[in-house]
N, C-alpha and C positions, 0 to 999 in steps of 0.2 A: 504494500500500500504506499500511497504517496507520504503518509504522514511518518513512516519509518525508514524512508529512504536515506537519509542522512546517515543513521548510525550502520545501516548495511553498507551504504558507499564506503565508509571508513573501514569496516570491517573487510570489506571485499579487496580493497586498496592495500591494506596490511598482508593480507593471503597473497595477492598477488606479488607483493613485494618480496614476502617471504620465499615464495616459489621462485621467484627471479635470483634470490642469493644462493637457494639450493641448486639451482640449473646453473649459475655462473660459477660456482664451486666444482660442479660435477664437469663442467666444459673445460675449467682449467686443470683439472687433474687428468682429464682425458686427452685433450688436445692442447694444452699449454695456452689457451686463451678463452675469455668468457664467451658463452655462447650467443649468438645474435637475438635468440628468442629471449633469454634473459635479461638482456638489454632492453628490449622492447617493452618487456613486461615492467620492469623497474622505471621506465620513462613514462608509461602509461599510469601507473599506480600513484605516481607522484611523491611528493616529500613524506617522510615518515613510513613509507610503505615497507621497509625491511625491519620494523619494529615488533613484527608479529612474533609468535612462537614458532618453532620449526615443525610443529604438527598441522598448521594450518595447511589446507590443500584446497585445490579447487570442488572438491566433493564437498566440502563443508560450505562453500560459498554459493553452490548451485541452487540450494532449496531457497535461498532469499531472494533470488532473481524474481523478476514480475514475469517470465514466459521461458520458453524451453531455451538452453543453452548446450552448446556441445559437451558431451560426457567423456570423461576420461575412461577410457576402456582399450579394448584390443585395437578398435578402429581409431585411436586418438589422432592418428596422422593424416586422417582424411579431411578434405576440405580446403579451401584457398588458403594460403599462407601457414598451413599447419606445419609444425616442426617435424623433423625426422631425427631419430636417435633416441637418447635414454628417456626413461619415463619422467624424469626432472624436467627436460626440455619440454615434454607434452604437458606436464603439471603448469608449469609457467605460461606457457600459451593459452590454456584454458582459463586460467586465473585471470590474465589480461582481458580476453574475450569476454568474460563473465563480468568484470567490472566496466567495461565499455558499454556492455549491454544495459546495466543498471544505470549507467549514467543517461542513456538515450531514454530509457522508460520513464526516469526521475523528470526529465527535461521536458517530455510530452505530458506528463501528469501536470506539471506547473503550468505548461502552455494551455492546458485545458480548464484551469482554474481550480486544480485538486481532484484527486480520485475519489469515488464514492466511498461511503462508509463501508465498514466490513459486512455489516448485516445486509444492506443493499445489494452487495456482491453475492453473499450467501442465498438469499430468497429468490435471486432473479432466476426466472424460468427458462427452458431451452427456447430456442427459436421456433415460433409457430409455422404449422406448414402453410402452404398457400390456401387462400380462403376459397372454399368450394361455392359452386353456384348454388347448390340447395341452401347454403347459409345465407347468402346475399338474397335470395328469392325470400327466404323465411324472414329476413329483417326487414325487407321491403312491406311484407304482408303485415308484420308487426306495426309499422309505422301507419299504414292505411287503416288498420284496425283500431289504433289509438286515436287516430284523427277522427274518424266516424263514429266511435261509440263513447269516448270518453269526455266528449264535449258537454254532455249534458249531466254528466254524474258518474258513479262508479257503477253500482249495481252488478249485475254478471257481466256487463262490458269489460271490467277490469279482468277477469278471469279469460275472457274470450281474447283479450289482447296479449296475454301472457303466455297463451298455448302457442302460437308460431314463435314467439321468442325462445322457448324450450326446445322447440323443434330446432331452431338456428344453433343452439348450444349443443345439441345431441349431435346433429350433423359435423360440426366442428370437433367435438370429442371423438366420433368415430374416424374422422380423418386423420386424427393424431394417433389413433390405436390406443385410445383410453378405454378400460373396461369398467362397468359399472359395478360397484361393490355394494354388500346389502345395505349398508350405512348411507351410501350416496343415493340409492333407490329410496330409503326412508325418508332423506332429507326433502328429495324431489316430490314425493306424495304429500308429505308435511306441508310443504310450501303451497302445492295446489289446494290442498284442504284448508288452509289458513285463508286464501283468496276468496273461498265461498262464504267467509263471514260478510264482506260487504254486500254479496247478493241475498243474504238472509235477513240481514238486520239493518234497521234504519239509522239506529244510534251511532254517531260518528266515532265516539270515544272507543268502544270495542274493534270497530272497524279499522281505525288508526293503528291500535296495538297489533291487530293480525296482519296488517301490511307490514309493519316493522319486524315482526316475526319471521313472516315469509320471506323478507330481503335476507334476513340472517341465515335461515335454512336453505334459500338459494346460493348464497356464499359458501356454506359449508358443502354444499352437493357439488359446487363447480370448482373448488380447491381442495377437497377431499382430506379437510384438516382434522387432526385428531389430537393436538397437544393444546394446553392453555393459551400459548402465543397463537396457535393456528385460529382457535375458536375465536380469541377477542378481535384478531386483525384481519380475517377473511373478508369482512365487509368493505374494509380499505382497498382491497385489491379491484373493486368495482370502480372506484376512482381513477386508478392508474389505466384500468382497461378501458375507460371511456376515450382517452387520448390515443392509446397504442390500438385499441380496436378501430378506430376511425382511420388511422393511417393504414393498417392491415387490410381492411375493406378496400380503401383508395388504391393501393397497390395491386390488389386482385382486379379492380375494374381496368387498371391501366394495362395489366398484362392481357386483359381480354380485349382492349381497343384495337391491337393489332390482328384480332382474329378475322377470317373471312366473314364477309356479310352474309353469305349464303347460311351461316349458321344462326344468327340471331335476328335477321330481317324477316322471315317467315314467322317466327315467333311473334315478333312486333305487330306484324300484319294481322295475325290471327286474333291477338288480343283487342287490336283498334276495332276489328269488324264485329267480334264478339259484343263490345261494349255498345257499338251503333245499333246492333240488332236488339239488344236488351232495352235500350233506351227507346227505340222507335215504336217496338211492339208493345213495350210495357206502358208507354203513354196510350197508344190505341185500345189496349184492353181495359186500362182504369177509365178512360172516358165512355168506353162502352158500357161498363157493369159497375154500379156504385159500391156493391158488397167487395168487389175485386180492388177497387179503388182504395175502400177502408182498409182492408187487409194490407195492400201494398204500403199505404201510409203509416200503418203501424209497425211494419216489419223494416222498412228503409228509414235511414236517418235523415232527418229534416235539416239541411245544412244551408244557411243563408250567407250571403256575401258579406255582411257584417262581421260573421264569425271567422271570415279567412284568416286573419293573424292567428287566431288561437288554435284554428285547426291545422295550420302550418306548424305551429310550435309543438303541438300534441304528435304531428307526424315526425318531426325531427327528433323529438324526445324519444319516442317509442323505437325508430330506426336505431339511435345511437345506442340505448341502452340493450337493445337485443344484440348489435354487433359487439358491446362491451362482455355481455354475458357470452356470447360465442367465442370471443378472444380468450376470456379466462378458462373456458373449457378446452380450447386448443393448446394453450400453454400458461399454467396458473402458476402465480407467485406460490413458491415453497415456503409458506410461514412456519410449517412443522421444524424448519431447520434452525430456526431461532431457539436457543437452549437458555433456559434461566437458571443459573447457578443456585445451589440451595445455601442458605445462610452459614454462618458457622456453627458447627455442633456445640451445644453447651453441655455442661456435666450435668449429671442426674439431679442433684441437689437445686442447682441454679436454675433448671427448667421445670422440675416437678413441683416445688415447693408453692410457688405461687398459683399454680394449678389446682393443686390438693385444697388449698385454702379458698379459691374459688368454688370447687366441688363443694366443699362445706357449707358455703354461704348459699348456694343453690338449694342444698338439700335442706337447711333449715327454712328458706322461704317455701319452698314446696311442701314441708311439714305443716306451715300455716296454712296453705292453701286447702291441704286436705282435711285440716281441723275444721276449717270455714265450710267445707263441703259436706261434712258430715255432721251438722247440727250447731256449728258456731257462728253461723252467719248472722241470725239476729242479735246474737250478743256482741258481735264485733260492730254492727250497725249502731247499736245503743252506746257502746262505748266511744265511738268516733263521732255520734251526731249526724251521720250521713244517711240519705236515703239510698235505695236500690240503684237509681239511675246515677246519682253522684259517685257512689262507690265504684260502679262499673266504668263510668266515663272516667274518673281519677285514675284506674289502673290499667287501661287498655294500651293507652300509647306508650307508657312507660315499659310495659312487658314487650311491645312491638320493638321498641329500641334496644331492650336487652337481647332479644333474639338477634337483631342484626349485629350488635356488638359482639356477641357469642361467636358468630360466624368469622368475624375479623380476627377474634382471639385464637380460634381454632386453624385460620390459616397462618398467623404468624407463629403459633406454637409449632405447627408442622416444618415450617421453614427451619427454625432453630432447635429442633428436636435432637437427642442424642441419637447418634448412629453407630456406636460401638459394636453391635453384637445381637444376637437373640434376645437377650436380657433387656437390651434398651428397646427393642421392638416390643416387647411384652409390655413394658412400662408405659410406653406410649399410647399403645392400644387401651390399656386400663383406665389411665387418667382422663384421656380425649374421649374414650368410649362413655365412661361415667358423666364426663360434662354433656354429651349429646343426649344421653338419656335424660339427663335432670333438665334439659333445654325443652325436650318435648313435653314435660309436664307444664313447664312456662308457657309453651305455645297453646297448651289445652286451656290452661287459665286465661290467657289473652282472649281465645275465642268465646270462653264461657262469659267473660265480662262484655265483649261485644254482644252476645246473646240477649244479656239483661238490658245491655244499652239500647238495643233495637226493639225491644219490648216496652221501654218507656218513651222512647223519642221517635220510634218509626225508622225504616230502612231508607237510607238515601245513597247516593251515587259513591261518595266518599266512604261511607262507612262499608259498603259492599266490596268495594275496591281493596281497602285494608285488609277486611276479613280474607279476602280471596290470596291477597299477598303473604298473610300469615300462614295460611294452609301451604302455600307453595314452600314457604321457608320450613315449615314442618317436614316437607316431603324432601327439601334439601338436607336436612339433618339426618334423615333415614338414609340417604344416598352415600352421606359420608360414612355413617356407621358401617354400611354394606362394604364401602370400600376399603374399610380398615381390617376387613375380615377377608374379602375376596381380592384384594389388589386394587389400586387407584389407577390403573391404564385407561380404563373405559369412563372414569368418572367424569372428565370434561365434557364428553358428547353427551353423556347421560343427564348432566344438568342443563345442557344446551337444549336436548329434546323434552326434557321435563318443563321447561319454561315455555317452549313452543306448545306443547301439550296443554299446559295451564292456560295460554291465551286462547287457544282454540276453544277450550272446554267453556272459559268465561264468555266467548263470543255466542257460542252455540246456546248456551243456558239463557240469553237473552238478559242482560242485567236490567235493563229500564222495564221490562215485562215482570221480572222478578219483584222489582222495587213496587211496582204498581200492585202485583198481588198480595205482597205482605201488607201493604198500606190498606187496600180494601179488607181484608182479613181482620185487619185491627180495629178499622171501622165497625165491622159487624160486631166484635167484641165489646168494644167501649164507646162507640160512637164518636171516636175522635179521628179526625183527617185534615191533613194540611194541603187544602185545595191549591193554595199559591204555590207551592214547591212543585205539585203535579203539573203545572204549566210548563216547566221546563224539560219535561220527558219527552222523548221522540215517539214516532208513531208506534213503536213496538209495545207501548204500555197500554194502545187502545183496547184490544181484548179484554184484559184484565179490569179496566177503568170501565168498561161498558156494563159490568156487573153491579154497579151503583145504583141507587135508587134515584129517580128525579127529586129535585132538579140538580142534586149534586153530581149526578152523572153528565149532565150537560156542561155544568161549571168545570168538572175536571177535565173534559174533553176540548174546552173552548179553545185554549191555547194551541193545542195540536192541531184542532180544526182549522184554526186561523193560519197556521203555519203552511198547513197542506194546500190551502187556497191561495194562498200568495205564491206557492211554486208553480201553479198552473199544471197543464197537462204535461206528465213525463212520459217519455217513451219506455218500452218494455226493457230495453238493456241498461237501462240506467236508474229502474225502479227496484228497490229490494222487495223480499217477499213481505217483510214487516209493513212497509208502507202499502202495498197491493192489499193487504187484509185490513189494515186501517182505512183505507179509501172505501172499501166495499162495506164496512161496518157503519161509517158515516153517511154512506150513499142509502144504506137501507134504514138507519135511525139517527137521522140528522140532529143537531145540538138545536133544542128548543128553549131553553131558559134564557130569559133576557138579562141584559146587563146589570140591571138594578139588584135583581135577585142575586145573581153571583157577587156582586160586590158586597151585598150584605152578607153573605157566607165566608167572606173573606178570601175569595179567589184572587184578588188583586192587591192582597196585602191589606194594611190599614187596621182598625179596631176590630173588624169582623175576623181576623185570623186569629186561630187557637193558637195559643201560646203554651209551652211546656216549661 
């Protein structure tokens, strides 16, 4: 590397000088005069080159060079200017050649502004094979699909736009002779499954989480990462591939520009003729039959001239992202080559004592939780002066923070754990296994408090989100315990897969629908419902809110109904299943309660809103 060139140059110079001294001595003994190669080596090496130890040879210098240099061996005399005679002459010549090569490499690196860092060279992929026609066609289809289907919203159009991009990546991987492994197939299937969430749910927040998780799984499928650096850095590979993929595709197009016109001109003519025929006869049939015109209007995208810039941007984004995915599939960055060195191992006492004290603290807290669970709850409330809801709200967030902090402690403890032998491994498993088991009880206590909190205040988006996160953290702790027993090689991929599975389950469960169901059930029990909060829910909540009695039903659905009315007519490819069901329900049973009645019930806030 360029940053080490000075030290290597000095070492090489000294080696060349030392070899020159030996060559000169040998030449004097054998012929009465110094060998010409020895003089050349000393002149090349520069001042001080003869200060090296006698054992320095060209073989020691060669590994430090930036590229191939002549090796000392049976063919040492081969090549222009190569000396003939003793081994000392050959050593002197090779040392001089190595030094000159290193000087040229260092000068070239300085001229280019410095060599890349070591990790960048380490993860650099092999040269990608030339782009295939199938990849270019699939990228073009991706751009067209994105421009036509994503201008009105996501819905199932996002999944339809991603499918040709997946085909482009598959074609590029096949051209590079990459084979699909079980984990690769699992990541690809999980990515497509996550993209069904925007097609099923109207709520934006689970859809955004699903899209982000799908990007992570797509990066893992294309890079084939298995280690922690690979899992974390794989999505970064897309950023590099956006630039390299565009250049890769452009090089492929330029290589095809000189091809014979007889290869591509008939295809272009056929496409143009087919488009003209579809447009001509489609217009005639639509004008001849109203039912066919209505069907055609629902199936084809409605593109206006004012949307031209947006559609062009979507086409460009779709095509470029498809080419980036294909470029990664053809030659992925090797993030798994980056290794993270473990920390310095600590002694048993230094490492274990703080963790054992922490285990005892967890055990004491969990004993109190069990005592409260089995009959001491009322006594605790009387002694603290708190109600059920206050007690639950006071503890959940602290317990969630304790769970997150425990995971950080476990990660740091594993980094500095003693590694002296089987006894150290048993100690690490016992101490950290106990901490994980005790943390699971903390997770259960946090979830119990959230349940009490929801019973008192109702379910909201924030509460259902943090409860889901706490459940996933409990699963992470279970996976860490399993890794302590069966080995941790699979742990990075298992944690990434569990996160994606949790996001998928969260989206499929319809959190807005779940919130509406819990609040309706609570109203049926105690007659309390926060109509103002329900205005912020998405169309996924309409089936549950439809079960409320009038006028609360109309007041609860008023905000969602107004939002859908402002949205106007939505094409099928941009409409989620949740929105489709909501529109059907509101069409069959429209909102009837007047504004004044809903205002009196606290629908828009103010004095009528129920306070807890």
